[in-house]
N, C-alpha and C positions, 0 to 999 in steps of 0.2 A: 103658545109656549111662553111668550113674554108680552108684557103690556107696558107701554110708555106711560108714565105717571105725570099728573099735574102737581102743583104745589100742595103741601100738606094743609089740612083743614085747621085754621087758626082757632076754631071753636071747640076742638077736641078737649074732653074733660080730663082731669087728673087720672081718673080710673082707666082711661083709654091710653094713657101715656106712661112710658117708662123713662124716656129722655126727650126733652124739648129744647131746641135752640131757636131763638127769635131775634132776627136782625143782628146777628153776631158779626162783629168786625174785630180783626186783630192786626195790629201793626207793631213792628219792631223799629223804633226810631221813626224814620220817614217811610219805611218800606212796608206797604200793605201785604199781609200774608193771606188773610181770609177776609172776604167782603160779602156782607149781606146774606149770611147763612141762615136760612129757615129750614129746620129739619126736625122731624118728630119720629121717634121709634116707639112702637107699640109694645106692651108687655108680651114677652115670649117671641118677639120678632128677631130674625137673624138678618142683619143689615151689613152689607159690605161697602166700604168707602174705597173708591177706585180712582186712580189718577196717576199722572206722571210724577217722577221723583221731584220733590220740592214744591208740590202744589198745595201743601198745607194739611195733608191728611193726618200726620202725627200731631201737628199743632192742635187740630180740632179735637183729637182724642185726649190730649193733655188738658184741654180746656174742660171737657166733660168730666175728666178725672179729678179736676180741682187742683191740678199741679200748676196751673197758670190761670190768669184772669183775662177775660175778653177786654178789648179796648172800649167796646160799646156793645149794646145788646144784652140779652139775658139767656142764662142756661139754667134749666131746672131738671132735676133727676128725682121725680116723685117716687120712683121705685127704691130709693135709698142709695147709700154710698156705693159707687161702682168698685169692682175689682179690676186690676190692670195687669196684663201680661205682655212682656216686651219680646222683641226678636232675640235679644240676649237673655238667656234664662235667669241671669242675675242671682243664682243660688250662692249661698255662703259655703265656700269650699271646705271650711274647717268643721262644718256640721254635716251629719248624715242626711240622707234624703228625708227620713222621718222627722228629724229635728228641725229641718228647714220648714216643714209644714207645721210642726208644733209651735214654732216661733210666731207664725202668722195666726195660729189659733190663740196663742197667749195675748197677742196684740188685739185680737177681736173679742177678748174677754171670756174665752172658754176656760172653765175651771181646770186647775192643774191635773186633777185625778181623771179627767175625761180626755185629755189631749192625746195620749198615746193611742187609745182606741179609735179616736176620731181620725188621727193621722193615718192609721192603718186602713181605716174604712175608705179614706180618700185615695190612698195608694191602690186599693183594690178597684176603685171606681175607674182609675186611669190605666188599669191592667198592669199594675206594678206590685201586686201582692207579694210580700216577702222581701221587699227592698228597703224596709225601714232602716236597717243598719248599714246600708250601702253608702260609701263615701262618694262624693260627686265625681271624683276622677275615675271611679270604677264604672261609671255609667256612660252609655253611648249618647250621642247628640239627641237622638229621638227620646231616649229615656229621661234625659235632663229636662227636655221640654214637657214631658209628661209630669215630672215632679213640679215644674214651674206651674203647670195647669192646676195640679192638685193644690199647690200653695195659693193660687189665685182663688180657687173655690173655697179654701179655708177661710177666706175673708168674709164669707157669708152673704155677699151681695147677690141680688137678682139681676144685676147688670154686669156683664163681663166685657171689658174693653181689651182688644187684642191688636197689638201693633206689629204686623208682619211676623207673627210668632214662628212660622215655619220656613221663612225665606232662606235660611242658611242650611237647610236640610236637603239630603238627596231626594230624588223624585219618589222612590219607593217608600221611604220613611215618611215623607210628606203626605203621600197618598193614604198610608195607614192612619196617620194622625188626623187627616180629614175625616175618616170614618169614625174615629173615636170622638172627635169633637162634635159631630152631628149627633151621635148617640147620646152624649152627655147633655148637649143642648136640649134634646127632646125629652130626656128623662127628667131633667131638673127644671124644664120650662123657663130657661134663662132668656134674657134679652142680650143679644150679642152685637156689638159694633166691632167689625173686623176690618182693619186697614190692610190693603194690599195694592201692589201695582201689577199683579198677575191676573189677567182677565179670566183665564180658565179657572183659577182658584176661586175667584169671586162667583162665577156662574155655578161651579160645583157646590158651593156652600150655601149661598144666600137665598133668602126669600125675596130680597130687594137689593138691587145694586144702584148705588149713587155715584155718578161720575162727577168729579171736581175738575174744573178748568185749571190751566196752569196759572201761576201767580199773577194777580191775587186769586186765591181759590174761591170759586163760586160754584154753586150747584148748576151744572150744565145740562144734566139729563138724569132721569131715573128709569129703571126697569123693574117691573114685578116679574119674578121668576116663577113660573107655574109648573115647572118640572117636578115630579114626585121625588122624594128622598127615600132611600139613598140613591145618589147619582154617581155615575162613573165619569172621571175627568176626560176619558178618551171616547165617551159616547158621542154619537152623531149630533144629538140634540144640544149637548153642551158645546160641542165644537161650532155648530151653526150659529148659536147665539153669541158665542165668543167672537166670531168673525164680525158680527154686526156691531158689538160694543167696541171692538178694537178699532173699527173704522171711525167711530165717533171720537175715541181717544186720540187717534192720529190727527183727526181734524182739529182738536183742541191744541195739540202740540204744534201743529203747523200754524195755527192762528197766533199762538204765542210767539213763535219764531218771527213771523212777519211783522209783529209789532215791536 
């Protein structure tokens, strides 16, 4: 059902790699946030970064996105510029759903005459066909996150970075969006780096779960998730593996408290 993993192969070629971090450290002032991170994601892999609040998960994602620079070490994204989706949908409220997506398409260089059709195609992809003219205040929380996902996909990258995008949603809406995300990941063969502190969410979604220790964030353990997709978050197999991972997460939190 799951396999504990060793460190990534440093000899992996660019063709085998969508994202690579080697010896990455990040400090803010004198405070270390991330320490000695070696992590590789393969093309088409769904990888979840898991850890307690404040362990550096979002910092790691921002470094991969290029929004910040490591204090030392190297980050490569051979698959091209990543797209980024946040917990807050960050949609422009004065634009319609479709116009929010068209703005991303314009910034990505899509010709003006193609933007409307492409925005509508992306809305269809996230099951929001016909919502092009909807204002943001007319959409539910789940619908707003679907638009945010469509806007991220409009950036055209093969690497999708997701920073707790469903954390603020109710359980049923989150469950439905899990299904949609897995479908889109499989259809488009994306590489996904998904940050969460929810163990069951990680096991439900990922092919590989990477547990970060509490600050400074280090890779404490990894699991290969061999359960077939689609998975149900309430399934016995997901629950059993979640219990195992949760015990390791609690151990990391206890170790941090004791120090």
